[in-house]
N, C-alpha and C positions, 0 to 999 in steps of 0.2 A: 504493500500500500504506500510505502514511502516513495517508491518510484512514480506511482500515479500522481501523488501530491506534487512531486518535483516537476512533473510534466505540466501540471496545472499552473504552477508558479511561473514556469518558463514561458508558457504561452501567454500569460497575462502581463509579464514584465518585459518580454523582449521588445514590444513596440516602443518602449521608452528609449531603447538604444538604437533600434532600427530606423525610427523616423528621423532623428537628427542625422544619422548616417546617410539616409536617402537624400536629405536636403543638401548635405555637404557634397555628395557625389554629383547631384544635379548641377551644382555650381561649376563643375569642370567639364560638363558634357555639352554638346550642341543642343539647342532648344528641343528639337524633336525627340532625341534620345532622353533628355532630361524629363520630358513629360511622360514618356513611357516608364521610366524608373519610378517617378513619384506616383503615378496612377497604379502601377503594378504593386508597389509597396503598400499603398493605402488599402487596396482591395484584399491582398493576401493577408496582411496583418489583421485587418478587421475580420476576415473569414476565419483565421486561426483563433481569434478571441471568442467568436460566437461558437465555434465548434467545441472549444474547450469547456465553455460554460454549459453547452447542450449536453456534453458527455457527463458532466457532474449531475445535471438535472435529471438524467435518465437512470440514475442508480436504482431508485425504487422500481422503475419499469423493467430493468434488466433482472432484478430479483423476482419480479412477477413471472417473467418468461421462464425462469428456472424453477418455478413453483416453490420459491423460497419465501417464507414469511418475512415481511419487512422488519418485524421485531427481531428476527434472527440476525439480519444485516446490521441493525442498530446495536445489537449486543456485541457483534464482532467488531464493528466500527462505529462507536458512539457518535462520531461527528457526521455520519453519512446523511442522515435526514436534515440536520441544520444546514450542512453544506449544499445539499441538493435544493433546499428551500431558498437559500441565499442566491444560488445560481439562477433559480427560476425567477426570483424578483429582479435580478440584474437583467436577465433576458427580456423580461416584460418591459422594463424601463428602456432598454435599448430599442425595442420594437416601437414603443411610443415615440421616442426621439426620431428614429429613422422615418416613420410614417409622417410625422409632423414636418420634417425637413422635405420629404418628397412632395407633400401637399403644398408647402410653401413655394417650392420650385414651380409647380404647376400653376399656382396662383399668380406668381410673378410673370410667367409666360402669358397667361390669360390677360392680365392687366396691360402688359406691353403690347400685345396684339390689339387690345381695345384702344390703346392710345394712337394707333395708326388708322383709325376708322376713316379719317378725312385725308389720308395720304394719297398722293398721286403715284400710281404704279408706273415704273419705267424699267421694263425688263425684270431683273432680279432686285431692283431698288424700290423702296417705298419712300418717296420724298414728302416729308411732313411740312405743311405750311406754318412754320414757327420761326420766330426770329432768334430763339435760344439755340446756340450752336450745340449740336448733339449728333452722335452717330454710334450705332451699335449693331451687332449681329443678332438677329432674331431667329432662333431655331424653329423648326417645323412644329406645328401644333394642330391636331384635329384635322388632318388631311390638307392643311395649308403648308406649302413648302417653305423652307427657310428663306428669309429675305434680309437684305441689308437696309437698315433704316437710317436715314440721314435727313436732317432738317435743312430748310432753305438758309437758315442762319449759318450753319456749318459750311454749306456750299459757298456762301458769299465770303466766308472768312479765309478761304483757301484759293490759291491760284489753280489754273487748269491742271498742271502737272502734279501739284500737291493733292488735288482731288483724286486723281488716279491712284496715287499711293494709298490714300485713305480707303478708297473702295477696295483696292486689292488686299489691304490688311483685313478688312471686315469679311471679304469673300473667303479669305484663307481660314477664318474661324468656321465658316459654314462648310466648306469643302473638306476640311480636316476633322469635322464633327468634334470640335474642341469642347463643346458644351457637355458632351457625354463624359469626358474625362473629368471636367470640373464638377459635375453632379456626382460622379462616383466618389471623388475625394470628399465632397460635402456630406454625403451619406455615411461614408466610412468614419468620418470624424464624430458621428453620433454614436459609434460603437465603442470607441476607446479614446479617452482624453488625450493620449499621447499623439494621436493622429491629427489633432486640430491644426498643428502647424504646417501640415502638408498642403492644405488647400491654398493659402496665400502664396506659398512657393510655387505650386502648380500653376496658378493663375498668372503669375509673373512670367513663367517660362512659356505658357501658352501665348502670351502677348509677344514674347520674344520670337516665338515660332512664326506668328503672323507678321511681325516686323520683317523678319528675314524673307518671307515669301513676297511681301510687298516690295522689298528691296530688290529681290531677283526680278520681279516684274518690271520695275523701273530701270534697272541696270545702273543706278547711281546711288551709292550709299549716302552721300551727303544730302542729296535731294530727299531721300527717304527719311533721314534723320531730321531734316528741317520740317518736313511735312508732318511727321509724327509729333514733334515738339509743338508745332503751331496748332495742330488739331487738338492735342491733349490740353494745351493751355486755353484754347477757346472753349473746349467742352468741360473745363474744370468745374465751373459753376453748376452745370447741369448734372455732373457726376455727384457733387455734394448734395444737391437737392433731390436727386433720384435715389434715395435710400432704398426704395422698394425694388429698384432694378439692380441691386448690388450682386445678384446671382447671375447677371448677364455679362458677357464679355464685351468690352468696348475699348476704344483707343485710349481712354483715360485710365484704364485699369493698371494697377501696379505702380512701382516707383519709376516714373517716366524718365528722370535724369539718368538712371542706370541703363535704361533701354536706349536712350539717345546716344550715350557714351559707347555702348556696344555697337551701334550702327556706324559710328564714326571710326571704328576700328575695323580690322580685317574680318572677313566672313569666318565664323567659327567652324572648326574642323574637329573630327573625332580624335581625341587624344590617344596616343599609342605608348605613352610613358608607362614604365613598369609600375609606378605608384598608382596610376589611374586603373590599370588592370587589377592591382591588388585591392583597390577600393571597391571596384565592381564585384570582385570575388567575395570580399568580406560582407558586403551588403546582401548579395545573393545568399550567402550562408546564413545570415541572421534571419532573412525572410523565409528561407526554406525550413530552417529549424522551427520557426514559429508556426508555419503552415503544417509541417509534418508532425508536430507535437500533438496536434488535435487527434488525428487518426490513431497515433500511438496511445494517447490517453483513452480513447474509446476501446481499443483492444485490451489495454491493461485493466480497465474497469470490468469488461466482460469476463476476462480470465479470473479476476478476483471474485466476482459473483459466482462463477462456476465452481471455483475452489471452495467457496463458502457453502455452496449447495451440496457438493460432494461430502464435505465434512459433516453437514447436518444429516445427510442420508446414512452416513456410516455409523452414526450413534445408535 
């Protein structure tokens, strides 16, 4: 039973070390790879946490399958029922948080779509007749395909070439389905508190990914940097006022100065240094141990209950 408890502790504590490691690793990777690392770490670590808690919660159920009275399990392991009950409470709380976050996401999308009711469609664009400079990627909802939303105020604030950079940036969010990664990290953060820091980091790298796509489209890194800076500065007031849209990706998301500084430098490439490979291997090991500890926990609990059942039958 000591091994089982050790696996539980491992599954619940590993995210505290793996999440900072994922953020650090993402900082030395190109944006696309950084997003994959952060999203994968969030999903796997959250899944390992849920599986470990579910394994503990099912101890009484496993005893029932072995036709073993729960009282016998409690006699052999006095903490079994309290631990299973605590795991059930935590799972219920996690379910409530995740469902609330999912509903919040859908509500934000619905309100964002409603705000474009008077927009003028121009291909994949929705031009909103508003003087407030704003632009964001609006994911698909209820059979309506994703669109780039931009206000007339934002279009007037930028020159023709800068507009193309802005639109390419927002289109990159839609074609790359970046909102799915952002939502996955947002939901995972509701499972384990250690994962809360992954969402802001992921959103920053998603913006960097879109910045690089826009830069590749324009072919001019300085133009792209200037366009991103001007659009973010113009849309800063709309970003502050649009608190209900914080779950949507826009050109103003994340620390803009860092994004502009990155665009003024060379295009990022995948690192080949030994230290980078060691960091990747270390993170993958942490995440893999967290993810695999849950099945190992379930197997250990099952074997323990079977052993207890055989001991009872032998009496």
